[in-house]
C-alpha positions in Angstrom: -108.4 27.4 -89.2 -111.6 25.7 -88.0 -114.0 25.2 -90.9 -117.3 27.0 -90.6 -120.6 25.1 -91.0 -122.1 25.4 -94.4 -125.4 27.3 -94.9 -126.8 24.7 -97.2 -126.9 21.1 -96.0 -129.4 19.9 -98.7 -126.8 17.5 -100.1 -127.6 15.0 -97.4 -131.0 16.2 -96.1 -133.7 13.6 -96.6 -131.2 10.7 -97.1 -131.4 7.4 -95.2 -127.7 6.5 -95.3 -124.3 7.9 -95.9 -121.8 5.8 -97.9 -118.3 6.9 -97.0 -115.1 6.3 -98.9 -112.3 5.7 -96.4 -108.9 6.9 -97.4 -109.0 10.7 -97.6 -112.6 10.9 -96.4 -112.6 9.4 -92.9 -108.9 8.9 -92.4 -105.7 10.7 -93.7 -104.5 7.4 -95.1 -104.8 8.7 -98.6 -101.5 10.5 -97.9 -100.0 7.2 -96.6 -101.1 5.6 -99.9 -99.5 8.4 -101.8 -96.2 7.9 -100.0 -96.4 4.1 -100.5 -97.0 4.5 -104.2 -94.2 7.0 -104.5 -91.8 4.6 -102.7 -92.9 1.7 -104.9 -92.6 3.4 -108.2 -89.4 5.4 -107.4 -87.8 2.1 -106.7 -89.2 0.2 -109.7 -88.5 3.0 -112.2 -84.9 3.3 -111.0 -84.3 0.1 -112.9 -86.0 1.3 -116.0 -83.7 3.9 -117.6 -85.3 6.3 -120.1 -88.7 6.1 -118.4 -89.9 9.3 -116.8 -90.1 9.3 -113.0 -93.1 9.1 -110.7 -94.6 12.5 -109.8 -97.4 13.6 -107.4 -99.8 14.2 -110.3 -99.5 10.5 -111.3 -101.3 9.5 -108.1 -104.4 11.6 -109.0 -104.2 10.9 -112.7 -103.8 7.1 -112.6 -104.2 5.6 -109.1 -106.4 7.5 -106.7 -109.6 5.7 -105.7 -109.0 2.6 -107.8 -108.4 -0.9 -106.7 -104.7 -1.5 -106.1 -103.9 -3.7 -109.0 -105.8 -1.4 -111.4 -103.7 1.4 -110.1 -100.5 -0.6 -110.9 -101.8 -1.4 -114.5 -102.9 2.1 -115.2 -99.7 3.8 -114.0 -97.6 1.3 -116.0 -99.7 1.9 -119.1 -99.0 5.6 -118.7 -95.3 4.8 -119.2 -95.9 2.3 -122.0 -95.0 -0.6 -119.7 -96.8 -4.0 -119.7 -96.0 -6.6 -117.1 -97.2 -10.2 -116.6 -100.1 -10.4 -114.1 -98.7 -13.0 -111.7 -100.8 -14.8 -109.1 -102.8 -12.9 -106.6 -100.4 -13.8 -103.8 -97.3 -13.1 -105.9 -94.0 -12.4 -104.1 -93.6 -8.6 -103.6 -90.1 -9.0 -105.0 -91.4 -10.1 -108.4 -91.9 -7.6 -111.2 -95.5 -8.5 -112.0 -98.7 -6.5 -111.6 -99.6 -8.5 -108.5 -96.0 -8.5 -107.2 -95.8 -4.7 -107.4 -99.2 -4.3 -105.9 -98.3 -6.6 -103.0 -95.0 -4.6 -102.6 -97.0 -1.4 -102.3 -99.3 -3.1 -99.8 -96.4 -4.1 -97.6 -95.0 -0.5 -97.5 -98.5 0.8 -96.7 -99.1 -1.7 -93.8 -95.7 -0.9 -92.3 -96.7 2.8 -92.0 -100.3 2.1 -90.8 -99.2 -0.3 -88.1 -98.1 2.8 -86.1 -101.7 3.9 -85.8 -104.1 6.1 -87.6 -105.9 9.3 -86.4 -109.1 10.0 -88.3 -110.0 13.5 -89.5 -111.7 15.2 -86.5 -114.3 16.9 -88.8 -115.2 13.6 -90.4 -115.7 12.0 -87.0 -118.0 14.9 -85.9 -120.0 14.5 -89.1 -120.2 10.8 -88.6 -121.5 11.3 -85.1 -124.0 13.9 -86.3 -125.2 11.4 -89.0 -125.6 8.6 -86.5 -127.4 10.9 -84.0 -130.0 11.5 -86.7 -130.6 7.8 -87.2 -129.1 7.4 -90.6 -127.4 4.2 -91.6 -123.7 4.2 -92.6 -121.3 2.1 -94.6 -117.7 2.3 -95.8 -117.0 1.6 -99.5 -113.3 1.4 -100.2 -111.2 0.1 -103.1 -108.6 -0.8 -100.5 -108.2 -4.4 -99.3 -106.8 -2.8 -96.1 -110.1 -1.0 -95.2 -110.9 -3.2 -92.1 -107.4 -2.8 -90.7 -107.5 1.0 -91.2 -110.9 1.3 -89.6 -109.6 -0.7 -86.6 -106.4 1.4 -86.4 -108.5 4.6 -86.4 -110.9 3.3 -83.8 -113.9 3.5 -86.1 -114.7 -0.2 -86.7 -117.7 -0.3 -84.3 -119.6 2.3 -86.3 -119.6 0.2 -89.5 -121.4 -3.1 -89.7 -121.2 -2.8 -93.5 -117.8 -2.5 -95.2 -117.4 -3.1 -98.9 -113.7 -3.3 -99.5 -111.4 -4.6 -102.2 -111.6 -8.2 -100.9 -115.4 -8.3 -100.8 -115.6 -6.6 -104.2 -113.3 -9.3 -105.7 -115.3 -12.1 -104.0 -118.6 -10.7 -105.4 -117.1 -10.0 -108.9 -117.8 -6.2 -108.5 -115.9 -3.9 -110.8 -114.0 -1.1 -109.0 -114.6 2.6 -109.1 -115.4 4.5 -111.3 -118.1 1.8 -111.7 -120.9 2.4 -109.1 -121.2 -1.3 -108.4 -119.5 -1.3 -105.0 -121.6 1.6 -103.8 -124.8 0.0 -105.1 -123.8 -3.2 -103.3 -123.3 -1.3 -100.0 -126.8 0.2 -100.4 -128.2 -3.3 -101.0 -126.5 -4.6 -97.8 -128.2 -1.7 -95.9 -131.6 -2.8 -97.4 -131.8 0.6 -99.1 -132.1 1.8 -102.7 -129.4 3.9 -104.2 -131.6 7.1 -104.3 -131.8 6.8 -100.5 -128.0 7.0 -100.1 -125.4 9.7 -100.2 -121.9 9.0 -101.5 -119.0 10.8 -99.9 -115.7 10.7 -101.9 -112.4 12.5 -102.2 -111.2 10.8 -105.4 -112.3 11.7 -109.0 -112.9 8.0 -109.8 -115.0 7.7 -106.6 -117.1 10.8 -107.5 -117.5 9.4 -111.0 -118.8 6.1 -109.4 -121.3 8.0 -107.3 -122.4 10.0 -110.3 -122.8 6.9 -112.4 -125.3 5.5 -110.0 -128.7 6.9 -109.1 -127.7 8.1 -105.6 -129.3 10.9 -103.6 -126.2 13.0 -104.0 -122.4 12.9 -104.2 -120.5 14.9 -101.8 -116.9 15.6 -102.7 -114.2 16.3 -100.1 -111.2 18.2 -101.6 -108.1 16.6 -100.1 -105.9 17.4 -103.1 -107.8 16.3 -106.2 -109.1 19.9 -106.7 -112.6 21.4 -106.2 -113.2 21.9 -109.9 -112.0 18.4 -110.8 -114.5 16.9 -108.3 -117.3 19.1 -109.6 -116.5 18.2 -113.2 -116.6 14.5 -112.2 -120.1 14.9 -111.0 -120.0 16.0 -107.3 -123.2 17.7 -106.1 -121.2 19.7 -103.6 -117.6 20.0 -102.7 -116.3 20.8 -99.1 -112.9 21.0 -97.6 -114.0 19.3 -94.4 -117.1 17.2 -93.6 -117.7 19.3 -90.5 -119.0 22.0 -93.0 -122.0 19.8 -93.5 -123.2 19.8 -89.9 -126.1 22.3 -89.5 
């Protein structure tokens, strides 16, 4: 069913820039992340008898929208498991926070290498935003954001990409802190109140809400409309095409 345009587009009217999350907002790679996390923890927990298995709700409760290694730590903490950190480039075979995170990344990259099709409605909204002369940026917790943008054919639209690598280099805390979104606004030479945050994850909406942004648009790809509103979304849509007047 084709989504119908929303009657109220005030959530982004008057803004100077749109700051997009990537996975689940521009591309369906949130689903790829879900599959990769499932495969990672199904395999890991198989060697931990007596520990409850991984479920779909674990992704939204402990992982969605967070930097990769934070997701590892928070999921393990939910099961009462503490592992050594390990070096950043730890071998994916090692049972450390970094090792498990790198194992998940390898699974993800294997899937993405086949190509990524962006959400058609998101592309139409992006085009409408650019036609109106607004600036745009991608703000993603993922260290794979540039590769995903390239695979989706969207790289040329985004001169500013604040990903997990840049965040680490700049010492920026991940979502739900607003720091990465605030940094993207700075790189666009804009203030936070001039920028709209677009997010599908509760932690990302919380990040937008924690900053003084123009508005926070939630896209419900599975987190739940009410959960996104409770996290601070100004408006929740099922597809970004709904925002095109």
